[in-house]
N, C-alpha and C positions, 0 to 999 in steps of 0.2 A: 577206475574204481569199480566199474562193472565187472572187469575180469577177476577182481579179488573175490566178489560174492558169487562167482560162477565156477570157482576152482574147487573140485571135489576133494583134493588132497588137503587144502587149507581148511575147508569146512570140517573135514574129518579130524584134523589135528586140533582144531578149536573145540570140537565136541569132546574129544578125549582128554584134553588138558583143562581148559577153562570151564567147560561144561560140567565136568565131574570132580573138579578140585574142591576141597581137599578129599583125598581118596579114603582116608581112615578117620574115624570109625565108619562113616558112610558118606557118600557124595553129598555136598551141600545142597544141590538142587533137589535131591531126593528127600532130604530132611525138610526143606521148605514146602515141598508138595504134600508131604505127610502132615505138616503143620496146618496147611490150608484145608486138607481133607478133614482134619479134626476140628474145624470151625474157625481157624485163624485168630483165635483169642490171644490178644496181647501182641499182635504183629504191629510193628512201627513202620514208618515210612522207609527207614533204612532196610528193613527186612524185605519189603516189596521191591525196592531198588535192587537188592541182592538177588532176588528171584529173577528179575528181568535180566540182570547182568549174567547170571549163570545159565539162564534159559535161552539167551539170544543165539548161541551157536546151534542149538537144536531147532530153533525157528528158521535159521538159514538153511539147515539140512532139510527140513520139511518143505520149505519153498523150492529148493533145488530138485527134490524128488518129484514134487507136483509139476514143476515146469517140464522136467524130463519125461514124465509120464504122459502129460496131456499134449506135448509137442508133436507126438507122432500120430 
């Protein structure tokens, strides 16, 4: 399991597919972040789960970058 979360290619693929899906009219994650920046009025539990679900690949990428940067 550790090898999966340390694979650059897999994390990149997850960011480009799951993280940005659906692509049109705008990425879902971007829409949720704009909604939160606007005050998050009317967000339900499903919307918060959706934010975490689409944001998880980017959290993995941030983790991988931090580990690689501070390892040296």
